[in-house]
C-alpha positions, 0 to 999 in steps of 0.5 A: 624081424627074422632071427636065427641062432648063429655063433658070433664071435666075440673077444670072449671066444679068443683062447685065452684071457691074456690074447683077449685083453692084448686085443682090447688094449691094442684097439684102444690105444689105436682108438686114442691115437684117433682121438689125438688126430682129430684134436690136434686138427681143431686145434691147428685149423679151427682159426684159419678160416676161410680156406681153400683145399685143393687136391690133385695128383701126386705124381705131377712133375715140376715142369708139367702144366698142371703144376705151374697152373696149381701154383698160380691158383694157390697164390692167387687164393693166398693173396686174396686172403684164403688159407690154402690146405693141401695133402702136403706131399709132391706133385700138386699138393707141393705146388699149392702149398708152394703158391700159397707159402709165397703169398699173403696167407697161411700154407697147410699140409694135411700129410698122410703117412704112406709106404711110397708117394707121401713126403712132405714138402717144404711149403708148409706154414702149418703142418699135420701128419695123419696115419688115418686118411678118414681123420684127413678127409674129416680135416679136408672137409670141416675146414674149407671154404671152397674146393679145387679139384686138379687132375689126379687119380684115385686119391682125387676122385676119392675126395671129390666124390666124398665132398660131393656125397656130403653136400648131396646127402645133406651132411655137410654144408654146400661149398664151391666145388671147381673142377680145373681143367675141361679137357681133363674132366670132360669124359667123367662129367659126360659119363655121369650125365650119361650113366649115373644121371640117365638111369636115375643114380642121381638127381638133375640138380646134383649136376649143379654141385661142382662146375668146371673151370680154366684159370686161376681168375675163374676159380676166384671168381666163382668163389666170390660170386658164391659167398656174395650173399652169405659169410664164409663162416659156417651158420650155426646149422652148418656147424651141427652138420660139420660136428657129425662128419 
């Protein structure tokens, strides 16, 4: 191994002991805050399976067709026995919570503190608030039996590709990932196939990690088809994977 002598700063290099102590104390409280978010999520979400996480834009208006479609999907999932998990905010998240709230199963909101866009919607039977995106993303992935990805922006893409990466790398359990709307997602899928797949950045079988659907019935049928010969609860090996998220 090649080494060289570099001056790598540590807390001991801070100008004073008081400053070093203050930094360590602040970081320690930060870590404890993160732990508290994981603990609260475990307490409130571990018993709600089976559940489906729904993602989509916070900017979708009440009168937009995507809003109505999301509400229909969530209602049918809820009536079929699935708790519905959303980001707890406005737009598609509100539509998901609203549809689930009107159904038979719990409506769950994983809210995030943001300087703009995010405010909690009133359709949540279970509500958690996170300061840290990564803790919130673990909750989305750990307790979901399926992902429904509605049209959305960077945040939606982030959640979708996070889920695909976890499954592709075998760090997360295989679950259905459904992209709703060929018209919206078709261009991205064409680029994935024409660029990522063509240049060997992903494997051909990775294209099977997701599917495109159009209707609430297709969402439900895809989930039931996937779990026809397996349980909604994670297996022992899948549980071990989820502990490493």
